[in-house]
LUMLO-391408 format. One line per field, with one value per residue (C-alpha): residue number from 1; residue in one letter; x negated, y, z negated; chain. Coordinates in nm, 3 decimals. Layout:
% LUMLO-391408
num	NUM,...;
residu	A,...;
x	X,...;
y	Y,...;
z	Z,...;
chaine	A,...;
***
This chain:
% LUMLO-391408
num	1,2,3,4,5,6,7,8,9,10,11,12,13,14,15,16,17,18,19,20,21,22,23,24,25,26,27,28,29,30,31,32,33,34,35,36,37,38,39,40,41,42,43,44,45,46,47,48,49,50,51,52,53,54,55,56,57,58,59,60,61,62,63,64,65,66,67,68,69,70,71,72,73,74,75,76,77,78,79,80,81,82,83,84;
residu	M,K,F,K,I,D,V,E,M,T,P,E,E,L,R,K,A,M,G,L,P,D,V,T,G,L,Q,E,E,M,M,D,K,I,R,E,Q,M,E,A,G,V,E,G,Y,D,A,L,T,L,F,K,P,Y,L,T,S,G,L,G,S,M,E,V,M,Q,K,L,M,M,G,M,M,G,Q,Y,A,G,S,K,K,S,S,D;
x	-0.772,-1.078,-1.413,-1.686,-2.001,-2.322,-2.596,-2.885,-3.101,-3.294,-3.148,-3.405,-3.258,-2.900,-2.988,-3.156,-2.899,-2.650,-2.843,-2.890,-3.198,-3.483,-3.485,-3.705,-3.984,-3.752,-3.658,-4.014,-4.101,-3.803,-3.906,-4.263,-4.142,-3.904,-4.170,-4.404,-4.170,-4.091,-4.438,-4.496,-4.232,-4.091,-3.927,-3.534,-3.584,-3.328,-3.381,-2.969,-2.859,-3.019,-2.820,-2.504,-2.306,-2.373,-2.280,-1.944,-1.840,-1.934,-1.700,-1.448,-1.440,-1.436,-1.121,-0.976,-1.051,-0.889,-0.574,-0.589,-0.615,-0.344,-0.096,-0.152,-0.120,0.201,0.319,0.246,0.414,0.742,0.734,0.713,1.012,1.227,1.166,1.228;
y	-1.731,-1.833,-1.741,-1.927,-1.789,-2.008,-1.837,-2.020,-1.803,-1.888,-1.820,-1.521,-1.389,-1.386,-1.237,-0.913,-0.913,-0.884,-0.633,-0.839,-0.769,-0.989,-1.124,-1.410,-1.186,-1.115,-1.532,-1.620,-1.357,-1.471,-1.801,-1.741,-1.592,-1.858,-2.096,-1.926,-1.954,-2.305,-2.365,-2.129,-2.290,-1.951,-2.016,-2.042,-2.084,-2.355,-2.432,-2.546,-2.196,-2.026,-2.304,-2.310,-2.014,-2.205,-2.507,-2.337,-2.205,-2.512,-2.737,-2.476,-2.464,-2.830,-2.799,-2.562,-2.770,-3.063,-2.875,-2.709,-3.104,-3.227,-2.937,-2.988,-3.411,-3.332,-3.100,-3.365,-3.613,-3.408,-3.326,-3.675,-3.791,-3.516,-3.642,-3.959;
z	1.219,0.995,0.937,0.757,0.694,0.505,0.371,0.252,-0.028,-0.355,-0.672,-0.715,-0.379,-0.479,-0.839,-0.594,-0.365,-0.651,-0.822,-1.103,-1.367,-1.365,-1.753,-1.687,-1.916,-2.202,-2.202,-2.211,-2.471,-2.692,-2.665,-2.745,-3.093,-3.157,-3.109,-3.291,-3.576,-3.568,-3.555,-3.843,-4.053,-4.170,-4.489,-4.463,-4.059,-3.928,-3.594,-3.587,-3.716,-3.383,-3.148,-3.385,-3.202,-2.872,-3.025,-3.151,-2.845,-2.676,-2.882,-2.878,-2.459,-2.494,-2.678,-2.490,-2.154,-2.308,-2.430,-2.046,-1.902,-2.095,-2.032,-1.672,-1.693,-1.885,-1.558,-1.350,-1.506,-1.583,-1.196,-1.110,-1.326,-1.198,-0.813,-0.898;
chaine	A,A,A,A,A,A,A,A,A,A,A,A,A,A,A,A,A,A,A,A,A,A,A,A,A,A,A,A,A,A,A,A,A,A,A,A,A,A,A,A,A,A,A,A,A,A,A,A,A,A,A,A,A,A,A,A,A,A,A,A,A,A,A,A,A,A,A,A,A,A,A,A,A,A,A,A,A,A,A,A,A,A,A,A;
***
């Protein structure tokens, strides 16, 4: 027996239903401070250093994903050879 339930809700409604905090104000505040620093040209401020953790983890994640895909393709190719 299978049951299928479709629920339509906005991201805001889903966030509330799951009990997650509303961080919109915090995000806006942080972005305002970043903009202020960028516009003021704070000495030693480099926008790239702000995003570096995200770029590094993104590239690391891509490398892991590539290894995972290569492993899966290798297993698939091995199973095809053994079944032939």
